[in-house]
C-alpha atoms as one frame of an Amber mdcrd trajectory, in Angstrom:
protein
  17.667  26.172 154.294  19.052  27.665 151.477  17.352  27.857 147.946  19.537
  27.755 144.770  17.514  28.223 141.421  19.487  27.472 138.159  17.851  27.089
 134.424  14.409  26.894 136.142  15.300  24.225 138.626  15.679  24.631 142.275
  18.652  23.140 144.690  17.735  23.108 148.276  19.820  22.985 150.685  20.897
  23.118 154.594  22.273  26.407 155.231  24.251  25.130 158.379  24.643  21.104
 159.313  25.444  21.020 162.976  23.759  19.162 165.874  22.483  22.940 167.412
  19.016  24.488 166.841  19.803  27.474 164.636  17.013  29.923 163.651  16.381
  33.164 162.585  18.856  33.803 160.000  19.388  37.173 158.860  22.436  38.103
 155.988  24.072  41.466 155.905  23.451  44.075 153.613  26.319  43.437 151.296
  25.191  39.579 151.399  28.887  38.698 153.087  27.668  37.823 156.762  25.357
  35.876 158.509  23.875  36.452 161.951  21.476  33.952 163.479  20.832  32.510
 167.058  21.882  29.020 167.869  21.567  27.086 171.206  25.384  25.234 170.592
  26.219  26.712 174.209  22.782  25.367 175.939  20.902  28.531 175.511  20.240
  30.700 172.528  23.069  33.440 171.603  23.320  35.379 168.587  26.003  34.479
 166.304  27.861  35.902 163.332  30.239  34.243 160.317  31.196  35.236 156.810
  29.136  34.106 153.986  29.629  31.717 152.426  33.035  31.343 153.833  35.441
  30.303 154.953  35.666  31.492 158.533  34.331  30.365 162.001  30.969  31.510
 163.714  31.657  34.202 166.458  29.765  34.672 169.085  27.795  38.517 169.597
  25.275  38.122 172.232  26.802  37.646 176.085  23.688  36.891 178.180  21.841
  34.963 175.599  19.934  36.398 172.795  17.571  35.874 169.883  16.107  37.386
 166.389  19.169  39.681 165.401  18.887  42.386 162.599  21.443  44.515 160.937
  21.425  48.229 160.832  21.140  49.318 157.190  25.012  50.204 157.194  25.992
  46.612 158.201  28.073  48.050 161.342  25.605  47.440 163.908  23.950  44.010
 164.641  20.567  44.078 167.182  19.056  41.545 169.070  16.394  40.694 171.607
  17.796  39.328 175.236  16.036  36.219 176.793  13.319  36.819 179.196  14.450
  38.157 182.825  12.910  36.980 185.879  10.331  39.994 185.593   8.966  39.142
 182.173  10.813  41.592 180.759  12.878  41.297 177.246  15.926  44.241 176.703
  16.575  45.731 172.892  20.309  45.135 172.378  23.067  46.518 170.163  26.524
  45.675 169.297  28.524  47.173 167.263  30.146  45.181 164.203  33.454  45.681
 161.938  33.984  43.115 158.789  37.327  41.303 158.735  38.749  37.742 159.703
  38.116  37.985 162.314  35.561  40.497 163.054  35.628  43.130 165.431  32.766
  42.953 167.540  31.545  45.197 170.390  30.229  45.140 173.862  26.744  44.554
 173.904  24.550  47.468 175.301  21.023  48.018 175.945  19.026  50.293 173.931
  15.825  49.609 175.791  13.807  47.717 178.152  10.182  46.438 177.361   7.531
  43.921 178.753   7.265  40.473 176.774   3.635  41.065 176.626   2.887  44.347
 175.060   4.762  43.370 172.147   5.008  40.578 169.576   8.952  40.291 169.983
   8.891  36.736 171.508   7.241  35.406 168.143   9.298  31.934 167.891  10.862
  31.240 164.816  10.563  34.214 163.037  11.853  38.128 163.970   8.947  40.041
 164.776  10.774  43.148 164.684  12.428  45.311 161.916  14.759  48.268 161.944
  13.926  51.532 159.775  15.992  52.312 157.184  17.809  55.148 158.957  18.679
  52.492 161.682  17.315  54.864 164.663  13.809  52.949 165.127  12.021  49.674
 165.354   8.715  48.486 163.906   6.693  45.854 165.479   3.300  44.707 166.053
   1.648  45.747 169.614  -0.091  42.625 170.521  -3.655  44.299 172.147  -4.978
  43.419 175.708  -7.956  42.019 175.282 -10.924  43.142 177.161 -12.163  41.752
 180.106 -14.731  39.410 180.005 -18.447  40.819 181.064 -19.931  40.510 184.487
 -22.321  37.961 184.752 -25.542  39.517 186.329 -28.478  37.159 185.874 -28.453
  33.274 184.650 -31.376  32.002 182.990 -32.327  28.105 183.889 -34.760  26.855
 181.437 -36.227  23.522 182.364 -37.731  21.018 179.922 -36.225  22.425 177.210
 -36.560  19.325 174.918 -40.216  18.971 175.798 -40.258  22.751 174.346 -38.041
  21.793 171.422 -40.398  18.696 170.482 -43.241  21.079 170.883 -42.344  24.032
 168.546 -40.521  21.517 166.131 -42.124  18.667 165.374 -40.295  15.834 163.980
 -41.015  14.282 160.816 -41.764  10.282 160.328
């Protein structure tokens, strides 16, 4: 959805209207391009289109993708790959040159990470950010909870209702 405020009144309208599920909208720094994820192909892929238009959407990812983020210069787009069978994801980068149509490079892997270790798989929102220099990423590390303590003994209290009644008499 996109909200427009004029004369103190807000108007809300859909950013896109398609039968597909579209998530993770990210505007380029100059506001002329919109990157987002869409399952129009049957799996989530990253797309980019001119904003507010006109112009068609162009697919950026090739083997599934989610959570796009722009390099601060607008000349590169980052996204997270789909989960592989081993439970890993990859941070991908694609060169981008605006135009009609835009020039979109071949996605390349920057690094791989365990899905359970980082908060990259946050669902509807992007859970990483790009540093102002475009050379680092920020995210929240998901700590592994400590193992529960080993049970070494069990206390069994028999007739505890009787003991409770004796210690806390009921009022009549």
